[in-house]
VOGU-504504 format. One line per field, with one value per atom (N, C-alpha, C): residue number from 1; residue in three letters; atom name; z, x, y. Coordinates in pm, 1 decimal, always signed. Each point is the difference from the previous one (the first is absolute). Layout:
<atoms>
num = (NUM	...)
residu = (ALA	...)
atome = (CA	...)
c3 = (Z	...)
c1 = (X	...)
c2 = (Y	...)
</atoms>
This chain:
<atoms>
num = (1	1	1	2	2	2	3	3	3	4	4	4	5	5	5	6	6	6	7	7	7	8	8	8	9	9	9	10	10	10	11	11	11	12	12	12	13	13	13	14	14	14	15	15	15	16	16	16	17	17	17	18	18	18	19	19	19	20	20	20	21	21	21	22	22	22	23	23	23	24	24	24	25	25	25	26	26	26	27	27	27	28	28	28	29	29	29	30	30	30	31	31	31	32	32	32	33	33	33	34	34	34	35	35	35	36	36	36	37	37	37	38	38	38	39	39	39	40	40	40	41	41	41	42	42	42	43	43	43	44	44	44	45	45	45	46	46	46	47	47	47	48	48	48	49	49	49	50	50	50	51	51	51	52	52	52	53	53	53	54	54	54	55	55	55	56	56	56	57	57	57	58	58	58	59	59	59	60	60	60	61	61	61	62	62	62	63	63	63	64	64	64	65	65	65	66	66	66	67	67	67	68	68	68	69	69	69	70	70	70	71	71	71	72	72	72	73	73	73	74	74	74	75	75	75	76	76	76	77	77	77	78	78	78	79	79	79	80	80	80	81	81	81	82	82	82	83	83	83	84	84	84	85	85	85	86	86	86	87	87	87	88	88	88	89	89	89	90	90	90	91	91	91	92	92	92	93	93	93	94	94	94	95	95	95	96	96	96	97	97	97	98	98	98	99	99	99	100	100	100	101	101	101	102	102	102	103	103	103	104	104	104	105	105	105	106	106	106	107	107	107	108	108	108	109	109	109	110	110	110	111	111	111	112	112	112	113	113	113	114	114	114	115	115	115	116	116	116	117	117	117	118	118	118	119	119	119	120	120	120	121	121	121	122	122	122	123	123	123	124	124	124	125	125	125	126	126	126	127	127	127	128	128	128	129	129	129	130	130	130	131	131	131	132	132	132	133	133	133	134	134	134	135	135	135	136	136	136	137	137	137	138	138	138	139	139	139	140	140	140	141	141	141	142	142	142	143	143	143	144	144	144	145	145	145	146	146	146	147	147	147	148	148	148	149	149	149	150	150	150	151	151	151	152	152	152	153	153	153	154	154	154	155	155	155	156	156	156	157	157	157	158	158	158	159	159	159	160	160	160	161	161	161	162	162	162	163	163	163	164	164	164	165	165	165	166	166	166	167	167	167	168	168	168	169	169	169	170	170	170	171	171	171	172	172	172	173	173	173	174	174	174	175	175	175)
residu = (MET	MET	MET	CYS	CYS	CYS	LEU	LEU	LEU	ALA	ALA	ALA	ALA	ALA	ALA	LEU	LEU	LEU	THR	THR	THR	ALA	ALA	ALA	SER	SER	SER	LEU	LEU	LEU	ALA	ALA	ALA	THR	THR	THR	ALA	ALA	ALA	GLY	GLY	GLY	CYS	CYS	CYS	GLY	GLY	GLY	TYR	TYR	TYR	ALA	ALA	ALA	LEU	LEU	LEU	LEU	LEU	LEU	GLY	GLY	GLY	HIS	HIS	HIS	GLY	GLY	GLY	ILE	ILE	ILE	SER	SER	SER	ALA	ALA	ALA	ASP	ASP	ASP	PRO	PRO	PRO	SER	SER	SER	ILE	ILE	ILE	LYS	LYS	LYS	ARG	ARG	ARG	VAL	VAL	VAL	GLY	GLY	GLY	VAL	VAL	VAL	PRO	PRO	PRO	ALA	ALA	ALA	PHE	PHE	PHE	ARG	ARG	ARG	ASP	ASP	ASP	ASN	ASN	ASN	THR	THR	THR	GLY	GLY	GLY	LYS	LYS	LYS	ALA	ALA	ALA	GLY	GLY	GLY	LEU	LEU	LEU	GLU	GLU	GLU	GLN	GLN	GLN	LYS	LYS	LYS	ILE	ILE	ILE	SER	SER	SER	GLN	GLN	GLN	LYS	LYS	LYS	VAL	VAL	VAL	ILE	ILE	ILE	GLU	GLU	GLU	GLU	GLU	GLU	LEU	LEU	LEU	LEU	LEU	LEU	LYS	LYS	LYS	ARG	ARG	ARG	GLY	GLY	GLY	ARG	ARG	ARG	PHE	PHE	PHE	ASP	ASP	ASP	VAL	VAL	VAL	VAL	VAL	VAL	SER	SER	SER	GLU	GLU	GLU	SER	SER	SER	THR	THR	THR	GLY	GLY	GLY	VAL	VAL	VAL	ASP	ASP	ASP	ALA	ALA	ALA	VAL	VAL	VAL	VAL	VAL	VAL	GLU	GLU	GLU	GLY	GLY	GLY	GLU	GLU	GLU	LEU	LEU	LEU	ILE	ILE	ILE	ALA	ALA	ALA	PHE	PHE	PHE	ASN	ASN	ASN	VAL	VAL	VAL	ALA	ALA	ALA	PRO	PRO	PRO	ILE	ILE	ILE	GLY	GLY	GLY	PHE	PHE	PHE	GLY	GLY	GLY	GLU	GLU	GLU	SER	SER	SER	ASP	ASP	ASP	SER	SER	SER	GLY	GLY	GLY	GLU	GLU	GLU	SER	SER	SER	GLY	GLY	GLY	ALA	ALA	ALA	THR	THR	THR	GLN	GLN	GLN	ALA	ALA	ALA	SER	SER	SER	ARG	ARG	ARG	TYR	TYR	TYR	SER	SER	SER	ILE	ILE	ILE	ALA	ALA	ALA	LEU	LEU	LEU	SER	SER	SER	ALA	ALA	ALA	ARG	ARG	ARG	VAL	VAL	VAL	ARG	ARG	ARG	TYR	TYR	TYR	ALA	ALA	ALA	LYS	LYS	LYS	THR	THR	THR	GLY	GLY	GLY	GLN	GLN	GLN	SER	SER	SER	GLU	GLU	GLU	PRO	PRO	PRO	ILE	ILE	ILE	TRP	TRP	TRP	GLN	GLN	GLN	ASN	ASN	ASN	GLU	GLU	GLU	ALA	ALA	ALA	PHE	PHE	PHE	THR	THR	THR	VAL	VAL	VAL	ARG	ARG	ARG	ASP	ASP	ASP	GLU	GLU	GLU	TYR	TYR	TYR	ASP	ASP	ASP	VAL	VAL	VAL	GLY	GLY	GLY	ASP	ASP	ASP	ASP	ASP	ASP	PRO	PRO	PRO	ALA	ALA	ALA	ALA	ALA	ALA	PHE	PHE	PHE	PHE	PHE	PHE	ASP	ASP	ASP	ARG	ARG	ARG	GLU	GLU	GLU	GLU	GLU	GLU	GLN	GLN	GLN	ALA	ALA	ALA	ILE	ILE	ILE	ASP	ASP	ASP	ARG	ARG	ARG	LEU	LEU	LEU	ALA	ALA	ALA	ALA	ALA	ALA	SER	SER	SER	PHE	PHE	PHE	ALA	ALA	ALA	ARG	ARG	ARG	SER	SER	SER	LEU	LEU	LEU	ILE	ILE	ILE	ALA	ALA	ALA	ALA	ALA	ALA	MET	MET	MET	LEU	LEU	LEU	GLU	GLU	GLU	ALA	ALA	ALA	PHE	PHE	PHE)
atome = (N	CA	C	N	CA	C	N	CA	C	N	CA	C	N	CA	C	N	CA	C	N	CA	C	N	CA	C	N	CA	C	N	CA	C	N	CA	C	N	CA	C	N	CA	C	N	CA	C	N	CA	C	N	CA	C	N	CA	C	N	CA	C	N	CA	C	N	CA	C	N	CA	C	N	CA	C	N	CA	C	N	CA	C	N	CA	C	N	CA	C	N	CA	C	N	CA	C	N	CA	C	N	CA	C	N	CA	C	N	CA	C	N	CA	C	N	CA	C	N	CA	C	N	CA	C	N	CA	C	N	CA	C	N	CA	C	N	CA	C	N	CA	C	N	CA	C	N	CA	C	N	CA	C	N	CA	C	N	CA	C	N	CA	C	N	CA	C	N	CA	C	N	CA	C	N	CA	C	N	CA	C	N	CA	C	N	CA	C	N	CA	C	N	CA	C	N	CA	C	N	CA	C	N	CA	C	N	CA	C	N	CA	C	N	CA	C	N	CA	C	N	CA	C	N	CA	C	N	CA	C	N	CA	C	N	CA	C	N	CA	C	N	CA	C	N	CA	C	N	CA	C	N	CA	C	N	CA	C	N	CA	C	N	CA	C	N	CA	C	N	CA	C	N	CA	C	N	CA	C	N	CA	C	N	CA	C	N	CA	C	N	CA	C	N	CA	C	N	CA	C	N	CA	C	N	CA	C	N	CA	C	N	CA	C	N	CA	C	N	CA	C	N	CA	C	N	CA	C	N	CA	C	N	CA	C	N	CA	C	N	CA	C	N	CA	C	N	CA	C	N	CA	C	N	CA	C	N	CA	C	N	CA	C	N	CA	C	N	CA	C	N	CA	C	N	CA	C	N	CA	C	N	CA	C	N	CA	C	N	CA	C	N	CA	C	N	CA	C	N	CA	C	N	CA	C	N	CA	C	N	CA	C	N	CA	C	N	CA	C	N	CA	C	N	CA	C	N	CA	C	N	CA	C	N	CA	C	N	CA	C	N	CA	C	N	CA	C	N	CA	C	N	CA	C	N	CA	C	N	CA	C	N	CA	C	N	CA	C	N	CA	C	N	CA	C	N	CA	C	N	CA	C	N	CA	C	N	CA	C	N	CA	C	N	CA	C	N	CA	C	N	CA	C	N	CA	C	N	CA	C	N	CA	C	N	CA	C	N	CA	C	N	CA	C	N	CA	C	N	CA	C	N	CA	C	N	CA	C	N	CA	C	N	CA	C	N	CA	C	N	CA	C	N	CA	C	N	CA	C	N	CA	C	N	CA	C	N	CA	C	N	CA	C	N	CA	C	N	CA	C	N	CA	C	N	CA	C	N	CA	C	N	CA	C	N	CA	C	N	CA	C	N	CA	C	N	CA	C	N	CA	C)
c3 = (-925.9	+37.4	-61.9	-130.2	-67.5	+62.1	+38.3	+60.0	+134.1	+76.2	+129.7	-18.6	-99.2	-27.0	-44.8	-85.0	-47.3	+115.4	+87.5	+115.7	+92.9	+22.9	+87.5	-57.9	-131.5	-61.3	+2.9	-18.8	+7.3	+141.8	+97.7	+139.6	+42.6	-44.8	+39.0	-80.6	-115.2	-81.6	+70.6	+82.6	+71.5	+145.6	+32.2	+139.8	+64.5	-76.6	+58.0	-0.2	-38.5	-6.0	-134.0	+6.3	-123.6	+18.1	-107.0	+0.5	-4.9	+98.3	+9.5	-99.2	-42.7	-95.4	-133.9	-76.3	-130.4	-112.7	+31.3	-102.9	-31.3	-114.9	-41.8	-19.8	+57.9	-13.9	-83.5	-81.3	-82.9	-114.3	-14.5	-108.0	-129.6	-102.0	-124.1	-75.7	+32.0	-68.2	+59.5	+113.0	+62.7	-60.9	-75.0	-65.8	+59.2	+46.1	+51.0	+142.1	+95.6	+141.2	+48.8	+68.3	+59.7	+147.8	+43.7	+141.6	+41.1	+32.7	+46.8	+135.5	+36.4	+127.7	+114.3	+86.8	+117.6	+87.6	+63.0	+97.3	+128.7	+71.5	+120.6	+122.2	+92.8	+127.4	+114.7	-32.8	+104.8	+46.2	-83.9	+36.0	-23.3	-54.2	-28.2	-137.5	-0.9	-123.6	-107.6	-119.8	-115.5	-6.8	+100.7	+3.4	-115.3	-28.7	-106.2	-136.2	-20.2	-126.9	-15.7	+106.6	-5.7	-24.6	+73.1	-14.1	-140.1	-46.1	-133.7	-107.6	+8.3	-99.4	+1.9	+119.0	+9.4	-52.4	+22.0	-52.5	-153.0	-56.9	-146.6	-52.0	+62.7	-42.8	+7.7	+105.5	+17.0	-106.5	-32.2	-108.5	-133.8	-24.1	-124.7	-10.5	+112.1	-0.2	-47.3	+24.8	-41.7	-150.8	-68.9	-145.9	-70.6	+70.4	-64.1	-27.7	+65.0	-4.2	-44.1	-57.7	-18.2	+126.2	+75.4	+129.4	-4.8	+44.4	+3.7	+139.6	+28.9	+133.6	+4.2	-77.5	-2.6	-6.3	+22.7	+1.9	-121.2	-96.0	-120.3	-117.2	-88.3	-119.4	+29.5	+105.7	+40.4	+8.4	-0.3	+13.2	+145.8	+87.4	+143.0	+79.5	+127.1	+86.3	+133.1	+48.2	+133.9	+84.1	+95.9	+87.2	+141.0	+63.7	+134.1	+92.0	+127.0	+103.5	+115.4	+28.7	+110.2	+129.1	+86.6	+119.5	+128.8	+0.9	+122.8	-32.5	+66.8	-9.1	+143.4	+47.1	+139.3	+9.7	+83.1	+33.4	+150.7	+45.3	+143.5	+37.5	+113.4	+45.2	+44.3	-40.2	+39.0	+63.1	-7.1	+59.6	+73.2	+111.6	+81.7	+36.6	+13.3	+39.2	+98.5	+49.1	+95.6	-68.8	+71.9	-51.6	+8.2	-96.4	+0.4	+76.6	+68.8	+67.6	+125.0	+42.0	+118.8	+126.3	-6.3	+116.4	+23.8	+123.1	+36.5	-13.9	-70.9	-16.1	-99.9	-66.4	-97.9	-127.3	-58.0	-125.1	-107.3	-123.1	-112.5	-105.0	-84.3	-106.6	-100.2	-38.2	-96.9	-124.6	+9.3	-113.2	-5.3	-121.8	-18.5	-95.6	+21.5	-90.8	-74.7	-127.6	-82.9	-72.1	+3.6	-60.8	-80.4	-110.7	-87.4	-33.1	+16.1	-34.9	-100.5	-90.1	-104.5	-38.0	-48.2	-65.7	-148.4	-66.3	-142.7	-73.7	-114.8	-83.9	-143.5	-61.3	-140.1	-72.3	-91.5	-65.2	-148.7	-73.6	-142.3	-17.0	-93.1	-23.3	-33.9	+67.3	-25.7	+77.7	+80.7	+79.4	+147.2	+69.0	+141.4	+88.8	-39.3	+77.2	-34.0	+101.2	-28.7	-39.5	-72.3	-31.7	+127.7	+75.1	+126.0	+88.6	+129.9	+92.9	+136.3	+77.2	+136.6	+79.5	+109.9	+83.5	+94.7	+18.9	+93.1	-46.3	-119.8	-55.1	+75.9	+66.8	+90.0	-30.6	+1.9	-10.4	+113.0	+38.1	+110.4	-37.7	+70.1	-13.8	+134.1	+14.2	+120.4	-40.6	+87.4	-25.0	+131.1	-5.6	+114.5	-12.3	+113.6	+0.5	+11.3	+77.4	+21.7	+112.9	+11.7	+110.6	-23.8	-125.0	-31.9	-13.8	+97.7	-8.8	-126.5	-56.1	-122.8	-118.8	+8.9	-109.1	-0.8	+102.9	+9.9	-126.6	-46.9	-114.7	-128.6	-15.7	-118.0	-2.6	+113.0	+6.9	-18.2	+53.2	-18.0	-148.0	-70.6	-143.9	-78.5	+34.2	-65.9	+25.3	+123.8	+34.2	-74.8	-14.8	-75.0	-146.0	-57.9	-138.4	-13.6	+94.5	-2.2	+19.5	+91.9	+28.9	-123.8	-71.0	-120.7	-106.8	-18.4	-98.6	+40.8	+126.7	+49.9	-10.1	+33.3	-10.6	-143.5	-96.2	-140.4	-48.1	+32.2	-42.2	+55.2	+130.1	+63.9	-51.4	-20.4	-47.6	-139.3	-90.4	-137.8	-4.5	+78.4	+5.6	+50.8	+103.7	+54.5	-100.5	-70.3	-96.7	-122.1	-50.9	-128.1	+11.2	+115.5	+18.8	+103.8	-27.8	+87.3	+118.5	+67.3	+116.3	+125.5)
c1 = (-83.9	+68.6	-70.6	-33.9	-70.3	-136.7	-67.5	-131.5	+8.3	+105.7	+18.7	+24.5	+78.7	+27.3	-127.1	-77.9	-125.0	-98.2	-9.3	-88.7	+43.1	+130.4	+50.7	-28.6	+18.6	-24.9	-148.2	-87.9	-143.4	-43.2	+59.7	-34.2	+39.8	+116.1	+44.0	-69.4	-55.3	-68.1	-122.9	-62.5	-119.3	+27.3	+119.7	+37.8	-61.6	-61.1	-65.0	+83.3	+125.2	+83.2	-21.1	-9.4	-17.5	+62.5	+47.2	+54.7	-117.6	-8.0	-114.7	+3.8	+117.0	+10.6	-57.7	-34.0	-58.3	+92.7	+126.6	+95.9	-2.9	+45.9	+8.6	-140.6	-23.6	-132.0	+4.9	+101.3	+12.6	-100.5	-72.8	-96.9	+78.2	-19.4	+77.3	-28.5	-111.1	-30.6	+79.1	+66.2	+79.4	+139.7	+28.1	+130.4	+82.2	-69.5	+67.0	-49.4	+93.4	-34.0	+57.9	-82.3	+43.9	+29.8	+111.6	+37.0	+32.3	-104.6	+28.6	+70.5	+66.3	+72.9	-94.2	+48.2	-77.1	-17.1	-115.0	-20.4	+70.9	+53.3	+77.3	-61.1	-46.1	-50.9	+95.5	+120.8	+94.4	+89.8	+22.0	+91.5	+146.3	+28.8	+138.2	+37.9	+88.0	+37.1	+52.7	-56.2	+47.2	-45.9	-71.3	-40.6	-94.5	-96.8	-96.7	+67.9	+108.2	+71.3	+71.7	+65.7	+69.6	-98.0	-110.9	-98.0	-61.1	-43.0	-60.5	+96.2	+125.3	+100.3	+24.2	+9.6	+23.1	-119.7	-121.3	-119.1	+1.9	+34.5	+10.9	+106.0	+117.0	+108.7	-42.9	-69.6	-42.2	-102.9	-91.5	-96.2	+71.5	+98.4	+76.0	+76.2	+48.9	+71.9	-88.9	-130.1	-93.2	-12.0	+30.2	+4.4	-132.8	-110.5	-130.8	-65.2	+50.0	-68.4	+92.8	-61.7	+64.4	-39.9	+95.5	-28.9	+39.0	-92.0	+23.2	-32.0	+47.8	-20.2	-118.2	-101.4	-119.5	-123.3	-115.2	-122.8	-89.5	+45.3	-80.1	+56.3	-88.0	+40.7	+50.9	-52.7	+45.4	-120.2	+29.6	-104.6	-32.6	+99.7	-18.1	+91.9	-35.9	+76.0	+29.2	+122.8	+38.9	+8.9	-90.8	-1.0	+35.8	+86.3	+41.5	+8.4	-17.6	+11.0	+79.8	+115.2	+82.4	-63.9	-38.8	-75.7	+80.6	+107.8	+80.0	+143.3	+91.3	+142.7	+52.3	+45.6	+43.9	+139.7	+80.4	+132.8	+1.2	+34.1	-0.6	+123.2	+60.5	+114.5	-46.1	+76.6	-34.7	+118.5	+118.2	+118.4	+80.3	+57.1	+73.7	+136.8	+94.1	+135.0	+53.6	+118.6	+59.3	+37.7	-20.9	+30.7	+149.0	+50.1	+140.3	+20.3	-103.2	+7.9	+86.0	+38.2	+83.3	-81.5	-131.6	-84.6	-14.0	+14.2	-11.1	-145.3	-22.3	-133.0	-88.8	+49.3	-82.2	-12.5	-120.3	-22.9	-48.9	+20.6	-50.2	-52.3	-88.0	-56.8	+109.3	+4.2	+99.5	-63.8	-129.4	-71.7	-139.6	-43.6	-129.5	-86.8	-129.5	-99.7	-61.2	-24.2	-57.9	-120.3	-113.1	-122.7	-70.2	-57.0	-73.5	-135.0	-107.0	-134.8	-60.2	-78.7	-61.4	-136.6	-84.9	-124.0	+31.6	-33.5	+29.9	-122.0	-24.9	-113.3	+48.5	-30.1	+33.6	-132.6	-31.7	-130.1	+12.3	-89.2	-10.0	-66.2	+48.5	-53.0	-148.1	-78.8	-143.3	-83.5	+62.1	-75.4	+7.1	-113.1	-2.9	+58.3	-19.2	+53.6	+147.2	+86.2	+141.9	+28.1	+107.4	+48.3	+58.6	+70.3	+63.4	+12.9	-15.2	+25.6	+36.2	+70.6	+37.7	+4.1	-72.2	-8.4	+118.2	+76.9	+113.4	+112.4	+50.0	+110.6	+126.9	+64.2	+111.2	+122.2	+116.0	+127.9	+90.7	+94.9	+91.3	+142.8	+92.2	+142.5	+64.9	+124.2	+77.0	+138.8	+63.3	+137.8	+73.4	+131.1	+88.2	+59.8	+17.0	+61.1	+151.1	+47.0	+143.8	+45.9	+128.7	+56.5	+1.0	-6.2	+9.7	-140.2	-42.4	-133.6	-20.2	+106.5	-10.7	-42.9	+20.3	-35.6	-149.4	-73.1	-142.4	-75.0	+16.2	-75.1	+40.3	+128.3	+43.5	-64.9	+1.2	-59.2	-150.8	-60.9	-144.4	-32.6	+75.9	-24.6	+18.1	+101.4	+20.3	-119.5	-48.8	-115.5	-124.6	-16.5	-114.7	+8.2	+118.5	+16.9	-38.7	+45.0	-37.2	-150.1	-55.7	-142.4	-82.0	+41.0	-70.7	+2.0	+114.6	+11.2	-86.8	+2.4	-80.5	-148.8	-35.5	-138.9	-49.5	+75.3	-40.5	-9.8	+100.1	+0.5	-122.2	-26.4	-113.7	-133.1	-8.0	-123.3	-36.6	+95.5	-29.3	-34.3	+68.0	-34.3	-142.5	-38.7	-134.7	-105.6	+30.3	-94.6	-20.5	+107.6	-7.4	-14.3	+27.9	-12.4	-106.5	-92.2	-115.2	+30.2	+108.5	+35.1	-16.4)
c2 = (-4980.2	+122.3	+119.6	-8.6	+109.8	+21.1	-109.8	+9.9	+73.7	-27.6	+66.7	+149.6	+37.5	+141.0	+71.3	-64.8	+58.0	+18.2	-98.7	+8.2	+113.4	+12.6	+106.5	+137.3	+15.1	+131.1	+35.1	-97.3	+26.5	+33.5	-64.1	+25.0	+141.0	+45.3	+133.2	+108.7	-32.6	+100.7	+54.4	-79.9	+44.4	+29.9	+44.7	+18.3	+123.3	+86.1	+116.6	+125.7	-7.6	+119.4	+69.4	+130.3	+76.6	+136.8	+55.6	+134.2	+97.0	+89.8	+88.8	+114.2	+42.3	+110.1	-39.2	+99.1	-26.7	+40.7	+21.1	+36.4	+148.4	+34.2	+139.6	+55.6	+117.4	+60.7	+127.3	+15.2	+119.3	-6.3	+106.5	+13.7	+22.1	-84.1	+13.9	+130.1	+66.2	+126.1	+117.3	-21.7	+106.5	-0.8	+103.9	+12.9	+114.0	+104.1	+121.0	+26.5	+4.9	+19.1	+132.7	+75.5	+125.7	-18.0	+56.0	-2.3	+143.8	+78.4	+136.2	-7.3	+107.1	+2.2	-36.1	-87.7	-36.5	+124.4	+13.0	+107.8	-39.5	+97.5	-29.3	+67.4	-80.5	+50.4	-31.2	-43.0	-40.5	+113.2	+98.5	+108.2	-33.2	-117.6	-39.2	+55.6	+96.2	+70.0	-95.9	+12.6	-75.4	-144.2	-47.9	-140.8	-33.6	+87.9	-27.3	-9.5	+76.7	-6.4	-134.1	-45.4	-129.5	-113.6	+0.8	-107.2	+1.3	+116.3	+9.8	-48.1	+41.1	-39.8	-150.6	-58.1	-145.0	-79.0	+49.3	-67.9	+3.2	+113.1	+11.4	-97.0	-1.0	-89.2	-145.8	-36.9	-139.9	-38.7	+88.4	-28.2	-14.9	+85.7	-8.5	-131.7	-51.2	-128.1	-113.6	+12.1	-105.5	-6.9	+110.1	+0.1	-7.6	+3.3	-12.1	+133.8	+104.0	+127.9	+112.6	+100.3	+128.8	+75.9	+49.7	+62.2	+147.1	+85.2	+144.0	+52.4	+120.1	+56.5	+97.5	-28.8	+85.1	-88.9	+59.7	-79.3	+23.3	+78.9	+23.8	-78.9	-41.5	-73.0	-139.3	-63.0	-133.9	-94.0	-128.9	-101.7	-30.3	+16.4	-26.7	+92.1	+19.3	+90.4	-68.7	+20.7	-42.6	+126.9	+13.4	+117.3	-43.4	+78.3	-35.3	+119.8	-27.9	+101.2	-60.5	+58.9	-47.1	+47.9	-93.6	+37.6	-9.9	-76.9	-9.8	-37.8	+67.5	-31.2	+3.2	-115.2	-9.5	-58.1	+62.7	-50.2	-18.4	-120.5	-27.5	-81.9	+32.0	-79.0	-139.1	-102.2	-137.0	-73.7	+60.3	-62.1	+105.7	-39.5	+95.9	-56.4	+90.9	-37.3	+102.7	-24.4	+93.0	+129.9	+107.9	+132.8	+27.1	+76.7	+39.9	+129.9	+47.1	+129.4	-4.0	-117.5	-12.5	-21.5	+14.5	-22.2	-148.9	-39.3	-140.6	-45.7	-108.0	-58.1	+71.2	+103.1	+72.0	-83.1	+1.2	-72.3	+97.1	-40.5	+78.8	-96.0	+49.8	-82.9	-35.4	-125.8	-44.9	-62.5	-33.0	-59.7	+61.6	+30.5	+63.2	-80.1	+7.5	-55.9	+118.0	-19.5	+104.6	-62.6	+70.4	-53.1	+109.2	-41.0	+91.0	-62.7	+78.5	-45.6	+96.7	-56.0	+82.1	-55.7	+90.1	-38.7	-2.0	-109.7	-10.7	-52.5	+57.9	-38.2	-13.7	-113.5	-26.2	-18.5	+90.8	-4.6	+28.3	-60.3	+26.8	+136.8	+78.0	+134.3	-8.0	+85.4	+5.9	-99.7	-86.1	-96.7	+38.5	-10.3	+36.2	-110.7	-123.9	-111.8	-21.4	-4.8	-21.3	-145.0	-16.9	-134.8	-59.9	+85.5	-40.5	+122.9	-19.9	+109.4	-55.7	+81.5	-35.3	+129.3	+3.4	+120.6	+14.9	-105.4	+6.7	-91.7	+24.8	-78.5	+39.1	-94.5	+31.0	-85.5	+64.5	-69.7	+48.3	-87.0	+30.9	-35.0	+64.0	-29.7	+32.8	-37.1	+30.3	+43.2	+75.6	+40.0	+25.2	-22.2	+24.6	+138.2	+65.4	+132.3	-11.7	-93.3	-13.3	+91.5	+15.7	+76.3	+150.1	+41.7	+141.6	+60.8	+83.7	+59.7	+84.2	+53.7	+79.6	-86.2	-131.2	-91.4	-32.2	+45.4	-30.4	+39.3	+123.1	+48.6	-70.4	-32.5	-75.1	-137.8	-66.3	-133.9	+5.2	+105.2	+14.3	+19.7	+81.2	+21.4	-128.9	-78.5	-129.1	-91.7	+1.1	-84.0	+47.0	+130.7	+53.7	-42.2	+1.3	-45.9	-147.1	-84.3	-141.9	-16.4	+78.4	-5.8	+38.1	+104.2	+43.8	-109.7	-63.4	-108.4	-119.1	-35.3	-110.8	+31.7	+123.1	+45.2	-18.7	+50.9	-7.1	-144.5	-80.6	-140.7	-73.4	+16.7	-67.5	+53.4	+130.3	+61.0	-49.8	+2.3	-41.3	-148.3	-80.4	-142.4	-18.3	+73.1	-12.2	+47.9	+107.2	+56.2	-89.1	-55.9	-69.9	-150.6	-54.8	-144.2	-22.8	-83.8	-18.3	-91.1	+27.5	-82.8	+80.0)
</atoms>
């Protein structure tokens, strides 16, 4: 019985499956990280502030770094530029306008794309970068058209948190 278990474990050890990531890629010499406000090319008011703040909060949650909102006096810098913010209807329902057969959008998709660069201060080569880092979310409008903006703001808050969580994971973990 023991021989069979040993044979099975040896056979599966060489099965060819391997984890492609290389684990944590944080440079131990990086103690202080700067996250200046992301530049905003989307025209969505206040978006760069929400994203920048969530990125700072997510780095602080990792507990390895002292994080500041400036690029001077730091070991590394996270620089970002918001390049696209899109809201598009993806679900439709009957309109309450009283018109027969009229439809209105009832569900929206929201997407944010950014260029992000994480680099050690004084080095030209980045530790990590992505020219089109993108996250998406969806939200329902419901029956009250006045609720559209409230639901959109809630979705933007979720999107900002998801953006920061995914970004920091991509930057610090080599997966």
